[in-house]
N, C-alpha and C positions, 0 to 999 in steps of 0.2 A: 361397088364396095359395100360390104356389109358391116354391121356393128354400129357403135355409137358415133355420130358425126362429130367432127371437130367444130366446136362452137366459137364464133368469131365476134369480136367487137371492132368496128371500123371507126377510128378517131381521126378526123380531119375537119378543118374549119370551112372547107369549100363543099357545098352540097353536091356540085357536079362531080367532084372527085369521089365523094362517098358513094354516089349512085353508080359511078363507073366501076369502082372496086366491088361493090355489091353485085353488079351485073356479071362481072368476070368470075367472081368466086362462086356464085350460086349456080353456075353452069357446071361446076366441078363436083363429081360424086364425093360424098363424105364430108363436104364443107357446108357449114350453115352459119349465115350472118344473123346473129340473134339481137344485135343492138348496134346503134351508131352514137357517136358523140361529136359535138361541134366545138367543144373546148377541151383543153387538157384537164381541167378540173373535173369536168363531167366524165371524162374517160377514167380518171382515178376512182371516182365514186362508183361508176358502173362496173369497173373491173373487180371491185371488192365484193360484188354480190354473190360470187361463188359459182356462177354458171358459165364462165368464159374460160376457154382453153388458150386462145391466142388473141392478143390485141395487135391490130395493125395501126401503128402510131406515126402520124406526121411529126415533123420537128418544129415547124414554125406555126404558131397560132396567133391570135390577136393579142391584146394586152393580157397580162397575167402569166400564168405558168406556161413554160414551153414543153416540147415533147420529151427532151432529156430529163427535165425535172419530174414530169409525169411518170416517165419510165422508172426513175429511182423510187418514187412513191409507191408505184404498183408492185415492183419486184421486192420491195422491203417486207411485204406481208408474207406470212407463212402460207404455203400452198398457192402462191400467186400464179396467175396465168403467165405464159411466155409473152414477150413483147418483140414484135417484128417491126423495125423502123421501115416505113415506106415514104420516101421523100424525094425531092429534086436536088438535094444538096449533098455533095460528096467531099467537101474540104475537111481538113483536120479539125477546123473550128466546129464542124458539125458532127463528124463521125466519132471523135474521141469522147466528148461528153456523153453521147448516147451509149457507146459501148461500155464506158466506165460506169454508167448508171445501171447497167444490167441487161441491156438489150440482147436478145438471143440471136437476132439477125439484122441485116441492114441491106435494104433493097432500094433501087431507084425507080421512080414512077414510070420511066420509059422501058422497064423490063417487059419482056413478052409475057402474055397471060399464063403460059405454061410454067414459066420460071416463078411467077408469083405464087401459083398454086403449089408448086414443089417446095418453095421456101416456107409456106405456111405449114405444110405437112412436116417438113424438117424441124421447124421451130416447135411444133407440138410435141415432138419427141425429145426436145431439149438440146438438139444439135444445132450448130451454127451455120448460117448461110450469109455470105457477104457478096455484094455486088462486085464484079471484077475490078472496077476502078478503086473501090474501097480496099479490097484485099491487096491490090498492088501498092496502094499508098501506105498501108500498114507494114507491108514487107519492106518498102523503101525506108520507112522510119527505123525499122530494126537494123537494116544494113548501114544506114547513115545516122547513127544516134546523135552526132554533133549538130544536126539540123533539126532535131526533134525538140520543138518548143514545148514547154509544159502547158497545161491547160490555162494556168493563170497568165503566162506570157502571151498566149494567144488572145486571151481576153483583153489584156492591156493593149496589144498591138491593134486589135480590132477597133478599140476606142480611139486610139491615135489616128487610125484611118478615117474615123468618123469626125475628126477635127477637134477632139477634146484635148484640153491642156492637162498637164500632170495633176494639177489640183482638182480639176473636174473628174479625172479618172479615179483619183484617190477617193473622192466623195462618192462616186458611183459604186465603187467596189468595196467601200468601207475599209480602205487601207490608208496608211500614212503616205505622204508625198515621197518620202525617202524610199519606202518599199516599192512604189511605182517606178522610181528612178532605177532601183536595183534590178527590177524585172526587165526594164528597157535595156540596161547595160548588158545583162546576160543575153538578151535577144540579139543585140548588136554583135556580140562576140560570136554567137552561134551562126549568125547569118553573114558574118564577114563584112559588116557595114559600119558607118560611123555617124549616121544621121537618121532622124525620124522618117524623112521622106524615102531614103534608101531602104530602110527597114520595112516600111509598108510595101514598097514596090517589089522587093525581093520576096517577102512573105507571100504576097499575092501571086507572084509568078510561080512560086513553089506549091501553091494550093494550100498554104497553111492558114490563110484567112480569106474570108469571102468579102468582096466589095460589092 
């Protein structure tokens, strides 16, 4: 392949994963890993330097900013690089915030190397690549909108699953306790349940929240 290479930033908090992605990508013609970032904050800062075409972004980092938040910060800048999510998570609780944040693609870490390289090239052109399970889940949401929880409803149910009370959830999300109860009531209706335990079990079974 001739011409200017596609310049990549690999953002993941695990050194072994970064090394593995670099090893795979650098065997591909026309792809060049120019930087790595171990935190989401570092990825945002490095992506702003102007010499990156595609950021390969994990979703879960340590304390601080997560991958979806970093994606939103990166894509908000004029002339921003494309962001390709590369993660192990494919639930609605993970995919929706990332896609809403402006990610161009969403791939799982168990994807074959050729799929990863193809997704990077696709992202560089501004076109979308979605892992098959993610694409299927999004299509199912469109076909069954009644079970499509909002991002906030997913956040609330995830915290319920973590054992938090309504008051604790309200404090965590900077909401009133009444608002939390309203989100839960709407979730119960959509899921066809009448208790916190049933809501968590059903949402987990549908892949809407991650346990």
